[in-house]
KEDO-835928 format. One line per field, with one value per atom (N, C-alpha, C, O): residue number from 0; atom name; x, y, z. Coordinates in nm, 2 decimals, decimal comma, m for minus. Layout:
BEGIN
nr = [NUM ...]
atom = [CA ...]
u = [X ...]
v = [Y ...]
w = [Z ...]
! end
This chain:
BEGIN
nr = [0 0 0 0 1 1 1 1 2 2 2 2 3 3 3 3 4 4 4 4 5 5 5 5 6 6 6 6 7 7 7 7 8 8 8 8 9 9 9 9 10 10 10 10 11 11 11 11 12 12 12 12 13 13 13 13 14 14 14 14 15 15 15 15 16 16 16 16 17 17 17 17 18 18 18 18 19 19 19 19 20 20 20 20 21 21 21 21 22 22 22 22 23 23 23 23 24 24 24 24 25 25 25 25 26 26 26 26 27 27 27 27 28 28 28 28 29 29 29 29 30 30 30 30 31 31 31 31 32 32 32 32 33 33 33 33 34 34 34 34 35 35 35 35 36 36 36 36 37 37 37 37 38 38 38 38 39 39 39 39 40 40 40 40 41 41 41 41 42 42 42 42 43 43 43 43 44 44 44 44 45 45 45 45 46 46 46 46 47 47 47 47 48 48 48 48 49 49 49 49 50 50 50 50 51 51 51 51 52 52 52 52 53 53 53 53 54 54 54 54 55 55 55 55 56 56 56 56 57 57 57 57 58 58 58 58 59 59 59 59 60 60 60 60 61 61 61 61 62 62 62 62 63 63 63 63 64 64 64 64 65 65 65 65 66 66 66 66 67 67 67 67 68 68 68 68 69 69 69 69 70 70 70 70 71 71 71 71 72 72 72 72 73 73 73 73 74 74 74 74 75 75 75 75 76 76 76 76 77 77 77 77 78 78 78 78 79 79 79 79 80 80 80 80 81 81 81 81 82 82 82 82 83 83 83 83 84 84 84 84 85 85 85 85 86 86 86 86 87 87 87 87 88 88 88 88 89 89 89 89 90 90 90 90 91 91 91 91 92 92 92 92 93 93 93 93 94 94 94 94 95 95 95 95 96 96 96 96 97 97 97 97 98 98 98 98 99 99 99 99 100 100 100 100 101 101 101 101 102 102 102 102 103 103 103 103 104 104 104 104 105 105 105 105 106 106 106 106 107 107 107 107 108 108 108 108 109 109 109 109 110 110 110 110 111 111 111 111 112 112 112 112 113 113 113 113 114 114 114 114 115 115 115 115 116 116 116 116 117 117 117 117 118 118 118 118 119 119 119 119 120 120 120 120 121 121 121 121 122 122 122 122 123 123 123 123 124 124 124 124 125 125 125 125 126 126 126 126 127 127 127 127 128 128 128 128 129 129 129 129 130 130 130 130 131 131 131 131 132 132 132 132 133 133 133 133 134 134 134 134 135 135 135 135 136 136 136 136 137 137 137 137 138 138 138 138]
atom = [N CA C O N CA C O N CA C O N CA C O N CA C O N CA C O N CA C O N CA C O N CA C O N CA C O N CA C O N CA C O N CA C O N CA C O N CA C O N CA C O N CA C O N CA C O N CA C O N CA C O N CA C O N CA C O N CA C O N CA C O N CA C O N CA C O N CA C O N CA C O N CA C O N CA C O N CA C O N CA C O N CA C O N CA C O N CA C O N CA C O N CA C O N CA C O N CA C O N CA C O N CA C O N CA C O N CA C O N CA C O N CA C O N CA C O N CA C O N CA C O N CA C O N CA C O N CA C O N CA C O N CA C O N CA C O N CA C O N CA C O N CA C O N CA C O N CA C O N CA C O N CA C O N CA C O N CA C O N CA C O N CA C O N CA C O N CA C O N CA C O N CA C O N CA C O N CA C O N CA C O N CA C O N CA C O N CA C O N CA C O N CA C O N CA C O N CA C O N CA C O N CA C O N CA C O N CA C O N CA C O N CA C O N CA C O N CA C O N CA C O N CA C O N CA C O N CA C O N CA C O N CA C O N CA C O N CA C O N CA C O N CA C O N CA C O N CA C O N CA C O N CA C O N CA C O N CA C O N CA C O N CA C O N CA C O N CA C O N CA C O N CA C O N CA C O N CA C O N CA C O N CA C O N CA C O N CA C O N CA C O N CA C O N CA C O N CA C O N CA C O N CA C O N CA C O N CA C O N CA C O N CA C O N CA C O N CA C O N CA C O N CA C O N CA C O N CA C O N CA C O N CA C O N CA C O N CA C O N CA C O N CA C O N CA C O N CA C O]
u = [13,51 13,54 13,43 13,31 13,46 13,36 13,30 13,37 13,17 13,10 13,05 13,01 13,05 13,00 12,94 12,95 12,88 12,81 12,67 12,59 12,64 12,51 12,41 12,31 12,44 12,35 12,42 12,53 12,36 12,41 12,30 12,18 12,33 12,24 12,27 12,39 12,17 12,18 12,09 11,97 12,15 12,07 12,02 12,09 11,89 11,82 11,72 11,67 11,70 11,61 11,47 11,38 11,44 11,30 11,29 11,34 11,23 11,22 11,14 11,18 11,04 10,96 11,03 11,02 11,10 11,18 11,29 11,31 11,36 11,46 11,39 11,45 11,27 11,20 11,17 11,19 11,14 11,11 11,24 11,23 11,35 11,48 11,51 11,55 11,50 11,54 11,44 11,49 11,32 11,22 11,22 11,21 11,22 11,21 11,33 11,33 11,45 11,58 11,63 11,67 11,64 11,71 11,63 11,68 11,50 11,41 11,41 11,39 11,43 11,43 11,29 11,19 11,28 11,16 11,15 11,24 11,05 11,04 10,99 10,89 11,06 11,01 10,97 10,92 11,00 10,97 10,96 11,05 10,87 10,86 10,83 10,73 10,90 10,87 10,75 10,70 10,71 10,60 10,64 10,75 10,56 10,60 10,68 10,72 10,70 10,78 10,93 10,97 11,00 11,14 11,20 11,20 11,26 11,33 11,48 11,55 11,53 11,67 11,69 11,65 11,76 11,78 11,68 11,67 11,60 11,50 11,41 11,42 11,31 11,22 11,30 11,40 11,26 11,34 11,26 11,14 11,32 11,26 11,37 11,49 11,33 11,43 11,38 11,27 11,49 11,46 11,56 11,66 11,52 11,61 11,64 11,54 11,76 11,81 11,88 11,99 11,81 11,86 11,85 11,74 11,96 11,96 12,02 12,05 12,06 12,13 12,03 11,94 12,04 11,96 12,01 12,12 11,92 11,94 11,85 11,73 11,91 11,83 11,84 11,94 11,73 11,73 11,67 11,57 11,73 11,68 11,68 11,76 11,58 11,56 11,68 11,72 11,73 11,83 11,88 11,82 11,98 12,03 12,11 12,18 12,10 12,18 12,33 12,37 12,41 12,55 12,58 12,51 12,67 12,70 12,75 12,73 12,83 12,89 12,89 12,87 12,91 12,93 13,07 13,16 13,10 13,23 13,23 13,12 13,34 13,35 13,32 13,31 13,30 13,26 13,13 13,04 13,12 13,00 12,98 13,07 12,86 12,83 12,79 12,72 12,85 12,83 12,74 12,77 12,64 12,56 12,59 12,60 12,59 12,62 12,49 12,38 12,50 12,39 12,45 12,57 12,36 12,39 12,42 12,34 12,52 12,54 12,42 12,39 12,35 12,23 12,12 12,04 12,12 12,02 12,07 12,00 12,19 12,25 12,16 12,14 12,12 12,03 11,90 11,85 11,85 11,72 11,75 11,66 11,86 11,89 11,92 11,88 11,98 12,00 11,86 11,84 11,77 11,63 11,57 11,50 11,58 11,52 11,57 11,50 11,70 11,77 11,73 11,69 11,73 11,69 11,54 11,51 11,45 11,31 11,29 11,19 11,37 11,35 11,43 11,42 11,50 11,56 11,69 11,73 11,75 11,86 11,99 11,99 12,08 12,20 12,30 12,35 12,32 12,42 12,56 12,57 12,65 12,79 12,86 12,84 12,94 13,01 13,09 13,16 13,10 13,19 13,33 13,37 13,41 13,56 13,62 13,56 13,74 13,80 13,83 13,86 13,81 13,83 13,91 13,92 13,97 14,03 13,92 13,84 13,92 13,82 13,82 13,93 13,71 13,70 13,68 13,66 13,67 13,65 13,51 13,48 13,42 13,28 13,24 13,32 13,11 13,05 12,99 12,95 12,99 12,93 12,84 12,86 12,73 12,64 12,65 12,61 12,70 12,71 12,60 12,58 12,53 12,43 12,42 12,46 12,37 12,36 12,21 12,12 12,18 12,05 12,04 12,13 11,93 11,91 11,97 11,96 12,04 12,11 12,26 12,33 12,31 12,45 12,52 12,64 12,44 12,50 12,52 12,44 12,64 12,66 12,65 12,69 12,58 12,56 12,62 12,62 12,66 12,71 12,64 12,62 12,60 12,55 12,65 12,68 12,71 12,83 12,81 12,75 12,86 12,84 12,96 12,94 13,07 13,18 13,20 13,12 13,30 13,33 13,47 13,55 13,51 13,65 13,74 13,85 13,71 13,80 13,82 13,93 13,72 13,73 13,82 13,90 13,80 13,88 14,03 14,12 14,06 14,20 14,26 14,38 14,19 14,24 14,27 14,37 14,18 14,20 14,32 14,40 14,34 14,45 14,58 14,68 14,58 14,70 14,75 14,87 14,66 14,70 14,70 14,71 14,67 14,68 14,82 14,91 14,84 14,97 15,05 15,17 14,98 15,05 15,11 15,21 15,05 15,10 15,23 15,31 15,26 15,39 15,51 15,62 15,48 15,59 15,66 15,75]
v = [7,21 7,22 7,17 7,19 7,09 7,03 7,14 7,22 7,15 7,25 7,21 7,29 7,08 7,03 6,89 6,83 6,84 6,72 6,73 6,82 6,66 6,66 6,58 6,63 6,45 6,36 6,23 6,20 6,15 6,02 5,92 5,95 5,81 5,70 5,58 5,53 5,52 5,39 5,29 5,31 5,17 5,06 4,98 4,94 4,97 4,90 4,79 4,80 4,69 4,58 4,62 4,56 4,72 4,75 4,90 4,96 4,97 5,11 5,17 5,27 5,10 5,15 5,14 5,22 5,03 5,01 5,12 5,18 5,15 5,26 5,40 5,48 5,41 5,54 5,56 5,67 5,46 5,47 5,51 5,60 5,45 5,49 5,64 5,71 5,68 5,81 5,92 6,02 5,89 5,99 5,99 6,09 5,87 5,86 5,89 5,93 5,85 5,88 6,01 6,09 6,04 6,15 6,27 6,36 6,27 6,37 6,41 6,52 6,31 6,33 6,36 6,32 6,45 6,48 6,40 6,43 6,32 6,25 6,35 6,42 6,37 6,46 6,40 6,47 6,27 6,20 6,05 6,00 5,99 5,84 5,80 5,85 5,71 5,67 5,58 5,55 5,53 5,43 5,31 5,26 5,26 5,14 5,18 5,09 5,31 5,35 5,33 5,33 5,31 5,30 5,40 5,38 5,51 5,60 5,58 5,63 5,52 5,49 5,34 5,28 5,28 5,14 5,06 4,93 5,12 5,05 5,16 5,28 5,11 5,20 5,28 5,23 5,41 5,49 5,60 5,62 5,65 5,76 5,86 5,83 5,99 6,10 6,16 6,18 6,21 6,27 6,39 6,40 6,48 6,59 6,57 6,56 6,57 6,58 6,71 6,73 6,81 6,95 6,99 6,98 7,02 7,05 6,94 6,95 6,83 6,72 6,62 6,57 6,60 6,51 6,36 6,33 6,28 6,14 6,06 6,08 5,97 5,88 5,74 5,70 5,67 5,53 5,45 5,50 5,34 5,26 5,12 5,07 5,05 4,91 4,82 4,85 4,73 4,64 4,55 4,54 4,47 4,38 4,45 4,54 4,40 4,46 4,44 4,35 4,52 4,50 4,36 4,32 4,28 4,15 4,15 4,05 4,25 4,25 4,39 4,49 4,40 4,53 4,57 4,48 4,69 4,75 4,88 4,92 4,94 5,07 5,19 5,30 5,16 5,26 5,32 5,25 5,45 5,51 5,66 5,72 5,70 5,84 5,90 5,84 6,02 6,08 6,21 6,29 6,22 6,34 6,42 6,35 6,55 6,63 6,65 6,68 6,63 6,66 6,74 6,75 6,81 6,88 6,78 6,68 6,81 6,72 6,71 6,60 6,82 6,82 6,72 6,67 6,68 6,59 6,45 6,36 6,42 6,29 6,17 6,08 6,19 6,08 6,06 5,95 6,17 6,16 6,07 5,98 6,09 6,00 5,86 5,77 5,84 5,70 5,63 5,52 5,71 5,65 5,62 5,52 5,71 5,68 5,56 5,47 5,54 5,42 5,30 5,19 5,30 5,19 5,15 5,03 5,25 5,23 5,15 5,07 5,17 5,09 4,96 4,88 4,93 4,80 4,79 4,68 4,90 4,90 4,86 4,88 4,80 4,75 4,86 4,92 4,90 5,00 4,94 4,84 5,00 4,96 5,03 5,15 4,96 5,03 5,14 5,13 5,26 5,37 5,33 5,24 5,39 5,37 5,45 5,54 5,41 5,49 5,63 5,65 5,73 5,87 5,94 5,90 6,05 6,14 6,24 6,28 6,29 6,38 6,51 6,56 6,56 6,68 6,67 6,77 6,55 6,53 6,50 6,47 6,51 6,49 6,34 6,26 6,32 6,19 6,14 6,22 6,01 5,94 5,83 5,75 5,82 5,71 5,64 5,70 5,52 5,44 5,34 5,27 5,32 5,22 5,17 5,24 5,05 4,99 4,99 4,96 5,01 4,98 4,83 4,76 4,79 4,64 4,59 4,47 4,68 4,64 4,66 4,67 4,67 4,67 4,81 4,82 4,92 5,05 5,10 5,08 5,16 5,21 5,37 5,43 5,42 5,56 5,61 5,53 5,73 5,79 5,92 6,00 5,94 6,07 6,13 6,07 6,24 6,29 6,43 6,52 6,46 6,59 6,69 6,81 6,64 6,73 6,79 6,76 6,87 6,93 6,90 6,86 6,92 6,89 6,99 6,94 7,11 7,21 7,17 7,18 7,13 7,08 6,96 6,95 6,87 6,74 6,78 6,73 6,86 6,89 6,97 6,94 7,06 7,13 7,04 7,05 6,94 6,84 6,75 6,73 6,71 6,62 6,70 6,64 6,82 6,90 6,91 6,92 6,91 6,92 6,79 6,79 6,68 6,55 6,51 6,55 6,45 6,41 6,33 6,34 6,25 6,17 6,25 6,22 6,37 6,46 6,52 6,56 6,53 6,59 6,50 6,54 6,37 6,27 6,27 6,20]
w = [m22,80 m22,66 m22,58 m22,60 m22,48 m22,39 m22,31 m22,25 m22,30 m22,23 m22,09 m22,01 m22,07 m21,94 m21,96 m22,07 m21,86 m21,86 m21,93 m21,88 m22,03 m22,10 m22,02 m21,97 m22,00 m21,93 m21,89 m21,94 m21,81 m21,77 m21,80 m21,77 m21,86 m21,89 m21,81 m21,80 m21,75 m21,68 m21,74 m21,76 m21,77 m21,83 m21,71 m21,62 m21,71 m21,59 m21,64 m21,75 m21,56 m21,60 m21,58 m21,64 m21,49 m21,46 m21,45 m21,35 m21,55 m21,55 m21,43 m21,37 m21,39 m21,28 m21,14 m21,06 m21,13 m21,00 m20,99 m20,88 m21,10 m21,10 m21,08 m21,02 m21,14 m21,12 m20,97 m20,92 m20,90 m20,76 m20,68 m20,60 m20,72 m20,65 m20,68 m20,59 m20,81 m20,85 m20,78 m20,73 m20,78 m20,73 m20,57 m20,51 m20,51 m20,37 m20,29 m20,18 m20,35 m20,28 m20,32 m20,23 m20,45 m20,50 m20,54 m20,60 m20,51 m20,55 m20,70 m20,74 m20,78 m20,93 m20,97 m20,92 m21,08 m21,14 m21,27 m21,36 m21,29 m21,42 m21,52 m21,50 m21,64 m21,74 m21,87 m21,96 m21,89 m22,01 m21,99 m21,92 m22,06 m22,07 m22,21 m22,26 m22,27 m22,40 m22,41 m22,52 m22,30 m22,30 m22,37 m22,34 m22,46 m22,54 m22,67 m22,74 m22,69 m22,81 m22,78 m22,67 m22,89 m22,88 m22,98 m23,10 m22,93 m23,02 m23,02 m23,11 m22,92 m22,91 m22,92 m23,02 m22,82 m22,83 m22,75 m22,77 m22,66 m22,59 m22,52 m22,54 m22,45 m22,38 m22,28 m22,23 m22,26 m22,18 m22,10 m22,13 m22,00 m21,92 m21,90 m21,89 m21,89 m21,86 m21,72 m21,69 m21,65 m21,52 m21,51 m21,58 m21,42 m21,37 m21,22 m21,14 m21,19 m21,05 m21,04 m21,09 m20,98 m20,99 m21,14 m21,19 m21,20 m21,35 m21,43 m21,55 m21,36 m21,43 m21,49 m21,43 m21,62 m21,70 m21,68 m21,71 m21,63 m21,61 m21,70 m21,70 m21,78 m21,86 m21,81 m21,77 m21,81 m21,78 m21,90 m21,96 m21,94 m22,05 m22,01 m21,93 m22,06 m22,04 m22,10 m22,21 m22,02 m22,07 m21,96 m21,85 m21,99 m21,90 m21,79 m21,81 m21,66 m21,55 m21,57 m21,64 m21,50 m21,49 m21,43 m21,33 m21,48 m21,43 m21,28 m21,21 m21,24 m21,11 m21,05 m21,13 m20,93 m20,86 m20,85 m20,84 m20,87 m20,86 m20,78 m20,73 m20,76 m20,69 m20,79 m20,75 m20,92 m21,01 m20,96 m20,93 m20,96 m20,91 m20,95 m21,00 m20,93 m20,95 m20,81 m20,74 m20,78 m20,65 m20,67 m20,76 m20,59 m20,59 m20,46 m20,35 m20,46 m20,35 m20,27 m20,32 m20,13 m20,04 m19,93 m19,90 m19,85 m19,73 m19,62 m19,60 m19,54 m19,42 m19,33 m19,27 m19,32 m19,23 m19,28 m19,20 m19,41 m19,46 m19,47 m19,52 m19,42 m19,44 m19,38 m19,45 m19,26 m19,20 m19,28 m19,28 m19,33 m19,41 m19,53 m19,56 m19,60 m19,71 m19,67 m19,75 m19,56 m19,51 m19,49 m19,53 m19,43 m19,41 m19,54 m19,56 m19,64 m19,77 m19,84 m19,89 m19,84 m19,90 m19,82 m19,88 m19,69 m19,61 m19,63 m19,64 m19,65 m19,67 m19,79 m19,80 m19,90 m20,02 m20,02 m20,12 m19,91 m19,90 m19,99 m20,02 m20,02 m20,11 m20,03 m19,91 m20,09 m20,03 m20,01 m20,10 m19,88 m19,85 m19,83 m19,76 m19,90 m19,89 m19,77 m19,76 m19,69 m19,58 m19,64 m19,74 m19,57 m19,62 m19,61 m19,53 m19,70 m19,70 m19,58 m19,53 m19,54 m19,43 m19,48 m19,60 m19,39 m19,43 m19,33 m19,21 m19,37 m19,28 m19,24 m19,32 m19,12 m19,07 m19,16 m19,19 m19,19 m19,27 m19,42 m19,49 m19,47 m19,62 m19,65 m19,77 m19,55 m19,58 m19,55 m19,53 m19,55 m19,53 m19,66 m19,74 m19,67 m19,79 m19,76 m19,67 m19,83 m19,83 m19,96 m20,06 m19,96 m20,08 m20,08 m19,98 m20,20 m20,21 m20,35 m20,45 m20,37 m20,50 m20,54 m20,45 m20,67 m20,71 m20,74 m20,71 m20,80 m20,82 m20,95 m20,98 m21,02 m21,14 m21,13 m21,23 m21,00 m20,97 m20,99 m21,00 m21,01 m21,02 m20,88 m20,79 m20,85 m20,72 m20,73 m20,82 m20,63 m20,62 m20,48 m20,39 m20,48 m20,36 m20,33 m20,43 m20,21 m20,17 m20,08 m19,97 m20,12 m20,05 m20,00 m20,06 m19,88 m19,81 m19,84 m19,81 m19,89 m19,91 m20,05 m20,14 m20,07 m20,20 m20,23 m20,15 m20,36 m20,40 m20,33 m20,28 m20,31 m20,25 m20,10 m20,05 m20,03 m19,89 m19,88 m19,80 m19,98 m19,97 m20,00 m19,93 m20,10 m20,13 m20,01 m19,98 m19,95 m19,84 m19,72 m19,65 m19,70 m19,59 m19,62 m19,53 m19,74 m19,78 m19,77 m19,73 m19,80 m19,79 m19,65 m19,62 m19,55 m19,41 m19,33 m19,21 m19,41 m19,34 m19,30 m19,37 m19,18 m19,14 m19,24 m19,25 m19,32 m19,42 m19,53 m19,59 m19,56 m19,66 m19,63 m19,72 m19,50 m19,45 m19,47 m19,47 m19,48 m19,49 m19,63 m19,65]
! end
């Protein structure tokens, strides 16, 4: 039986550059660095964002950008703070998708290896409740 999410791994061309994104934007704590050792397929680092284990490994970047992404929950009161952090690092911010009022706000941005991340203020239950009461749902 699946017990939950164990970890997420991102292949990145520059471990230090991604370390900066994880620590300065997402408040990640670095808990391990393989240095020049290779225990898996390449050099790697491990981080915790909250209690979520994030691994980064050296490798080739993704060839293209897509809408595939990982979303992290943030408080709405902190939204502008995260926008400033992403802008300070010069990361490419993707325009938000159209939304119905009440489903939360999202900040989408790409790292330098074409991974897209979302910082989102809403929850699943809020979104489902909002969709249930959207005018389009009555049709």
